[in-house]
C-alpha positions as CSV (number, residue, x, y, z in Angstrom):
1,M,138.8,-233.4,125.6
2,K,142.4,-234.6,125.0
3,R,141.1,-238.2,125.1
4,V,138.3,-237.4,122.7
5,I,140.8,-235.8,120.3
6,T,143.1,-238.9,120.6
7,I,140.2,-241.2,119.6
8,L,139.2,-238.9,116.7
9,I,142.7,-238.9,115.4
10,F,143.0,-242.6,115.7
11,L,139.6,-243.1,113.9
12,C,141.0,-241.0,111.1
13,V,144.2,-242.9,110.9
14,W,142.7,-246.4,111.5
15,P,141.4,-246.9,107.9
16,F,144.9,-246.4,106.7
17,S,146.2,-249.2,108.9
18,G,144.9,-251.6,106.2
19,A,144.8,-250.9,102.5
20,N,145.1,-247.2,102.9
21,T,148.3,-247.0,105.0
22,Q,150.5,-244.0,104.2
23,D,154.3,-244.2,104.7
24,I,156.2,-242.2,107.3
25,H,158.0,-239.0,106.3
26,F,160.7,-236.7,107.7
27,S,160.6,-233.0,107.3
28,Q,164.4,-232.9,106.7
29,F,164.1,-234.9,103.5
30,W,167.6,-233.9,102.5
31,M,168.8,-236.0,105.4
32,T,166.9,-239.1,104.4
33,P,168.0,-239.9,100.8
34,L,167.3,-243.7,100.9
35,L,163.7,-243.0,101.9
36,Q,163.3,-240.8,98.8
37,N,165.0,-243.0,96.2
38,P,167.1,-246.2,96.2
39,A,169.1,-244.7,93.3
40,L,170.5,-242.1,95.7
41,A,172.8,-244.7,97.3
42,G,176.3,-243.6,96.7
43,A,175.1,-240.8,94.4
44,N,176.6,-237.8,96.2
45,H,179.4,-239.0,98.5
46,D,181.9,-241.9,98.8
47,L,180.3,-242.7,102.2
48,K,177.3,-241.3,104.2
49,A,175.8,-242.3,107.5
50,V,172.7,-240.6,108.9
51,I,170.6,-240.9,112.1
52,N,167.1,-239.3,112.3
53,Y,164.5,-238.9,115.1
54,K,161.1,-237.3,114.9
55,N,158.6,-236.6,117.7
56,Q,155.2,-235.5,116.5
57,W,151.7,-234.7,117.8
58,S,152.7,-234.8,121.5
59,S,150.5,-231.8,122.1
60,V,147.2,-233.6,121.2
61,A,147.9,-237.3,121.8
62,S,150.6,-239.8,122.6
63,A,153.6,-238.7,120.7
64,Y,154.3,-240.4,117.3
65,K,158.0,-241.3,117.5
66,T,160.1,-242.3,114.5
67,F,163.8,-243.4,114.3
68,N,165.7,-243.9,111.1
69,V,169.3,-245.1,110.5
70,S,170.8,-245.2,107.0
71,Y,174.3,-245.9,105.6
72,D,175.3,-245.9,101.9
73,M,178.6,-245.9,100.1
74,K,180.3,-246.3,96.7
75,L,181.4,-249.9,96.2
76,N,184.2,-248.9,93.8
77,T,185.6,-245.4,94.4
78,K,188.3,-245.6,91.7
79,K,187.3,-243.2,88.9
80,T,186.3,-244.9,85.7
81,T,184.8,-243.6,82.4
82,S,181.8,-246.0,82.6
83,G,180.4,-245.6,86.1
84,F,180.4,-247.1,89.6
85,W,178.3,-249.4,91.9
86,A,176.9,-248.4,95.2
87,G,175.1,-250.0,98.1
88,G,173.3,-249.0,101.3
89,I,171.1,-250.1,104.2
90,N,168.1,-248.3,105.7
91,V,166.3,-249.2,108.9
92,F,163.4,-247.3,110.6
93,S,161.1,-247.9,113.5
94,D,157.9,-245.9,114.1
95,K,155.5,-246.0,117.0
96,A,152.1,-244.2,116.8
97,G,149.4,-243.4,119.3
98,D,148.2,-245.0,122.6
99,A,148.1,-248.4,120.9
100,N,151.7,-248.3,119.9
101,M,150.8,-249.0,116.3
102,G,154.3,-249.8,115.0
103,T,156.1,-250.1,111.7
104,T,159.6,-251.5,111.4
105,L,161.4,-251.6,108.1
106,A,164.8,-252.9,107.1
107,N,166.1,-252.9,103.5
108,L,169.2,-253.2,101.3
109,N,169.8,-250.8,98.4
110,F,171.9,-251.3,95.3
111,A,172.6,-248.8,92.6
112,Y,174.6,-248.3,89.5
113,H,175.6,-244.8,88.4
114,A,176.6,-244.4,84.7
115,R,178.8,-241.5,83.8
116,L,177.1,-239.3,81.2
117,S,180.0,-236.8,81.2
118,E,182.7,-235.4,83.6
119,E,179.9,-233.4,85.3
120,S,176.9,-235.8,85.4
121,T,175.7,-239.3,86.1
122,L,172.5,-241.2,85.7
123,G,171.8,-243.8,88.3
124,A,169.3,-246.7,88.7
125,G,168.7,-248.4,92.0
126,I,166.6,-251.1,93.6
127,M,165.8,-251.9,97.2
128,G,164.5,-255.0,99.0
129,G,163.8,-256.0,102.6
130,F,161.0,-256.6,105.0
131,I,158.4,-254.5,106.7
132,Q,156.7,-255.5,110.0
133,R,153.5,-254.0,111.5
134,S,152.4,-254.3,115.1
135,I,149.7,-253.0,117.4
136,D,148.6,-253.4,121.0
137,F,144.8,-254.0,120.8
138,S,144.5,-254.0,124.6
139,Q,145.2,-250.2,124.7
140,L,142.3,-249.3,122.4
141,Q,138.9,-248.1,123.7
142,W,135.7,-248.6,121.7
143,L,132.2,-247.1,121.9
144,N,130.8,-250.5,122.9
145,Q,132.9,-250.2,126.1
146,F,131.1,-247.0,127.2
147,D,128.7,-248.0,129.9
148,G,126.8,-244.7,129.9
149,I,129.0,-243.1,132.5
150,S,132.6,-244.0,131.7
151,Y,134.8,-246.4,129.9
152,N,134.5,-250.0,131.2
153,A,137.3,-252.4,130.1
154,A,135.2,-255.4,131.2
155,L,132.7,-254.8,128.4
156,S,133.3,-256.5,125.0
157,S,134.5,-254.2,122.3
158,G,132.5,-256.1,119.7
159,E,135.4,-255.9,117.3
160,P,136.7,-259.0,115.4
161,A,139.9,-260.7,116.6
162,G,143.0,-259.5,114.7
163,V,146.7,-260.4,114.7
164,N,149.0,-258.3,116.8
165,S,151.8,-258.3,114.2
166,F,152.7,-259.4,110.7
167,T,155.7,-259.2,108.4
168,R,155.7,-258.6,104.6
169,L,158.3,-258.3,101.8
170,D,159.1,-254.7,100.7
171,L,160.4,-253.6,97.4
172,G,161.3,-250.4,95.5
173,A,163.2,-249.0,92.6
174,G,164.2,-245.6,91.2
175,I,166.3,-243.5,88.9
176,S,168.3,-240.4,89.7
177,W,170.3,-237.8,87.6
178,T,173.2,-236.0,89.4
179,Y,175.1,-233.0,88.1
180,T,178.1,-231.2,89.6
181,R,180.5,-228.4,88.4
182,G,182.6,-225.6,89.8
183,E,184.6,-225.2,93.0
184,M,183.3,-225.3,96.6
185,Y,186.1,-223.4,98.4
186,M,185.5,-219.8,99.5
187,T,187.6,-218.0,96.9
188,G,185.5,-219.6,94.2
189,N,182.2,-220.8,95.5
190,D,180.8,-221.1,92.0
191,H,179.6,-224.7,92.4
192,I,176.4,-226.2,91.3
193,N,175.5,-229.6,92.6
194,A,172.0,-230.9,91.7
195,H,170.0,-234.0,91.4
196,A,166.5,-235.0,90.3
197,G,164.9,-238.4,90.5
198,L,161.8,-240.5,90.4
199,A,161.1,-243.6,92.6
200,V,158.4,-246.2,93.2
201,F,157.9,-248.1,96.5
202,H,155.7,-251.1,97.2
203,P,155.0,-251.9,93.5
204,H,153.8,-255.4,94.6
205,Q,151.2,-253.8,97.0
206,P,151.6,-256.3,99.9
207,K,148.7,-257.2,102.1
208,Y,148.6,-254.8,105.0
209,S,145.7,-255.7,107.3
210,F,145.8,-256.7,111.0
211,Y,142.6,-258.7,110.3
212,N,144.1,-260.8,107.5
213,L,141.8,-259.3,105.0
214,A,142.5,-258.6,101.3
215,E,143.4,-254.9,101.8
216,K,146.8,-254.0,100.3
217,Q,149.3,-251.3,100.8
218,Y,149.2,-248.6,98.2
219,L,152.0,-248.2,95.7
220,K,154.0,-245.0,96.4
221,M,155.6,-242.7,93.8
222,V,158.2,-240.1,94.9
223,A,159.5,-237.3,92.7
224,N,162.2,-235.0,94.1
225,A,164.9,-232.5,93.1
226,N,167.5,-230.6,95.1
227,M,170.3,-228.2,94.3
228,L,173.3,-226.6,96.1
229,Y,174.0,-223.4,94.3
230,G,177.0,-221.3,95.4
231,I,176.9,-217.5,95.0
232,K,180.2,-216.8,93.3
233,N,183.0,-215.2,95.4
234,T,180.8,-215.1,98.6
235,R,180.3,-217.3,101.6
236,L,176.6,-217.9,100.7
237,S,174.9,-220.8,99.0
238,L,171.3,-221.6,98.2
239,M,169.8,-225.1,98.7
240,P,166.3,-225.1,97.1
241,G,164.4,-228.4,96.8
242,F,161.1,-230.1,96.6
243,N,159.6,-233.5,97.2
244,F,156.3,-234.8,95.8
245,Y,154.7,-238.0,97.2
246,W,151.7,-239.8,95.7
247,Q,150.3,-242.8,97.5
248,G,146.7,-243.9,96.8
249,P,144.3,-241.1,97.5
250,A,147.0,-239.1,99.4
251,T,149.4,-236.6,97.9
252,E,152.0,-234.5,99.6
253,L,154.2,-231.6,98.3
254,V,157.1,-230.2,100.2
255,L,159.1,-227.3,98.8
256,G,161.4,-224.5,100.1
257,S,165.1,-223.8,100.5
258,L,168.0,-223.7,103.0
259,F,170.3,-220.7,103.0
260,K,173.9,-221.7,103.8
261,Y,176.7,-219.5,105.2
262,R,180.2,-220.8,105.2
263,I,181.9,-219.9,108.5
264,A,185.4,-221.2,107.8
265,E,187.4,-223.3,105.3
266,S,189.5,-226.3,106.2
267,S,193.2,-225.6,106.3
268,K,194.7,-226.4,102.9
269,Y,197.9,-228.0,104.1
270,T,197.7,-229.0,107.8
271,G,194.1,-230.0,108.2
272,F,194.0,-228.6,111.8
273,I,191.3,-226.0,111.0
274,K,188.0,-227.7,110.3
275,G,185.7,-226.2,107.7
276,S,182.3,-225.2,109.1
277,A,179.0,-223.7,107.9
278,F,175.4,-223.2,109.1
279,S,172.2,-223.2,107.2
280,L,168.7,-221.8,107.9
281,G,165.7,-223.2,106.1
282,L,162.0,-222.6,105.5
283,H,159.9,-225.2,103.7
284,Y,156.1,-225.6,103.3
285,R,154.3,-228.9,103.4
286,N,151.1,-228.2,101.4
287,K,148.0,-227.6,103.5
288,D,149.8,-229.1,106.6
289,A,152.8,-227.3,108.1
290,M,155.5,-224.7,107.8
291,I,158.9,-226.3,108.4
292,T,161.7,-224.3,110.0
293,S,165.1,-225.8,110.1
294,F,168.7,-225.2,111.2
295,M,171.8,-227.2,110.2
296,L,175.4,-226.9,111.5
297,E,178.3,-228.5,109.6
298,M,181.7,-229.1,111.2
299,G,184.1,-230.9,108.9
300,Q,182.6,-234.3,108.0
301,F,179.7,-234.0,110.6
302,A,176.4,-232.2,110.3
303,M,173.6,-231.8,112.8
304,G,170.1,-230.7,111.7
305,V,167.1,-229.5,113.8
306,S,163.7,-228.8,112.4
307,Y,160.3,-228.0,113.8
308,D,156.9,-228.3,112.1
309,I,154.4,-225.5,112.7
310,N,151.0,-227.0,112.1
311,V,148.8,-224.9,109.8
312,S,146.1,-227.5,108.9
313,A,142.6,-227.9,110.4
314,L,144.2,-229.7,113.3
315,K,145.9,-226.4,114.5
316,T,142.9,-225.7,116.8
317,A,143.7,-228.8,118.8
318,S,147.5,-228.7,118.4
319,A,147.8,-224.9,119.0
320,G,150.0,-224.9,115.9
321,K,152.4,-227.4,117.4
322,G,153.6,-230.1,115.0
323,G,156.8,-232.1,115.5
324,M,160.5,-231.7,116.5
325,E,163.0,-233.5,114.3
326,L,166.7,-234.2,114.8
327,S,169.4,-235.5,112.4
328,L,173.0,-236.3,112.6
329,R,175.1,-237.1,109.5
330,F,178.7,-238.1,108.7
331,I,180.1,-238.0,105.1
332,N,183.3,-238.8,103.4
333,P,185.2,-237.1,101.8
334,N,185.2,-233.9,103.9
335,P,183.0,-231.4,101.9
336,F,185.2,-228.5,103.1
337,L,188.5,-229.8,101.7
338,Y,190.1,-227.6,99.1
339,K,188.7,-228.4,95.7
340,T,186.7,-231.2,97.2
341,S,185.5,-234.1,95.0
342,A,182.4,-234.5,97.2
343,R,179.1,-233.9,95.5
344,F,175.8,-232.4,96.8
345,Y,175.8,-231.2,100.3
C-alpha cells in the first residue's frame, strides 16, 4: 500500500515537473525573506544569515528534503536622508521522492530602499541566478514493467528518453514597504514594525521539461505582509502575518500569528546579560495544513521549529503527519539592545 501511495503521489506531482512545476515553500516564511521578495534584502536588519531545513511526507513516501541558506546585508549602513543599498545571496537544494527529483537554485539579490520618512522606507529589488533540475529515471517504476505478478525491471518502460538534468536562468523582482516606530525595550515595548510587499518570480517563464519539450515554468506572484506589534508596558508582542502565492493554476494562502514573550533584556551597560524571548505560533495553510511553531531568541541568534499537521485529503494516508522544519538565524544589530535600531523581528 505504501508503494501504491508513493506512485500515486508521484503521478500527481509528475505533470508539474514540466510546465506546471510549483516552487518549494517553507512553513516558517518569516525565516525565508529572500524566497518571498528580493526587495527584503537589507530591509529589516544591517545583516541577516539564515539556515532552513524541511523534511516532509516521510510518513507516506520517501521524505522530501529541502535545505536553504540565505545571507543579506545593507551595503551602506551610514544613515542618509535619501536611502540605502542592500544585497543578498540565496541558495537552496530540494530532493523529492524515490527518484530524487531535485531542484538546486542559487541567486544574487540587490535592492534599494528609499526613505519616505524617519519611520518608513520603500524598497525595490531584483534577483538573478540559475536553477538546476535533476532526476534519476532508473528509480522510477512504470505500469509497462508490471509482468502480471510483480514489478520487472527487465521490461521496457515504454517511456521516451529524457535528460537527467538541465540548468536555466532564473529571475525575479519585487517591491516592499517597511514601517517602524516606538521602542522595543521592556519598559516601553510600544513598537510597531511592519512590512508589506509584492514580488514576481520567473517572469521569463523558462523551459522546464526533462524531455526538452516546449513546456515552461509558470510565473509566480507573491504578496505578503507581517507585523511585530508590542503590547505597551508588557513583555508580550504579537506577530501576525500572511503570505499569498499564485503560480499557474495553483494558489496558496498562509496566515496566522506568533505570540512573543520577552524573557530578559540585554544589560544596558555591560552587555553580559543577553536578551532573550520565546514565541509560539499557529498558522493555517489553506486546505492543506495547520502549522504549529516555536521560536527561541538569545541575543543575536534565533532558533525556530515548526510542524505541519496535514488536514488535506491526504490525511488518510499521512495520518495527519506533514513535515518538520528547522531554522537558525543570526542578525545584527542585536534586537535586544536598549533602544535598538534593528527593524522587524
